[in-house]
C-alpha positions, 0 to 999 in steps of 0.5 A: 726469965732465966739466962743459960750459958751452958748451951751445949747441955740443951742443944743436942742431936735430935732436938726438935726446934721451931724457927722463924726469921726474926720479925716474922710470924711464920714458924718452920720445923726442924731437928738438930743433926750434930753439935760442934764446938761453935756451931750445930747443924739442922735439917732444912726447916720446913712448913707444910713442905715448903723450905725456909730460905735463909742467907748468912745475913738472916737472923733466926729465932729458935724455940723449943720445949722440954719438960723444964721449960720453954726455951728460945734463942737468936742466932745466924746461919753459917753456911750449907753442908751438902753430903748425903743430905743437905744440912744448915750450919748454925752458929751456937748462941752465947746464951739461951733464955728459959721460961719455966712452965708445966711439962707442956706449954698450953695455949687458950682457945675456943674451938668446938670439936667432935669427941667419941665416948669410948668407955665410962666406968659408971656408964652414961646412966641418967643421960641420953648418951651411949657408948660410941656416941660422937658428941660436940665438945668445946676445947678451951686450951690445948697442949702437947699433953692434953686439953681442957674440954667443956662437955655436955656429958657428965664425965668422970676420972679415967673415962676414955674418949677418942678425939678428932683434932683435925679441926685444930691440927692437920691430919690428926683424927681419932686421938685416944684420950682419958679424963684425968680430972673433973674441974667443975660445972661451967655455963656450957657444961662440965669442964674436964682435964684430958690427957692424950694416950695414943700419940706418936712423937710426930703427932705430938710434935704437930700439936706442940707446933700448933700451940707454938704458932697460936701463942706466937701469933697472939703475942705478935697481935698484942704487940702490934695493938700496943704499938698502934694504940700508943697515946 
């Protein structure tokens, strides 16, 4: 964990943020509009069309991910600015906490998802599978950049897939992807690392938000379990 005091080097216009009221689990999404000497403004945070309601007494926990890590800070709203669009003015934090990680934060999960076999350099010889078959595979972790899949089909590096993520992330179907590494044989099949190749920034934001929400809920459940099982 690292404490960073040069906060204006990180909090910049167009930075995407996830925000929750301190002590709650629900995450809302927003974006930085402008940054000033002691404050910054954001678009009203939303979650599925519902706005986050805050007052000047509300303590807010912000989180964001960039290539150098996962960042979070706690601060409070100052007021509301109404012009062409409504903005929330937020007090700049004194410091920001950083956790180092890979380019995209990933969370473990276990979900079965449909995957289309788009292209394989070596074909699917020796199997009953053909191009454009839709195969059920198991996602064991997810990030904004890709996922780990357990496949019944032997897959090689650079094989191309089309993944239906709608069971994990709302409205995300037919996401292009390719195999970037073969991990090995596991009990359920062949483990491979997948990189998404056809995501818009808004679609990637949805995935990152999903990852954030799952990890946040997991941490909250762990904390609650520990508190309720103290001897």
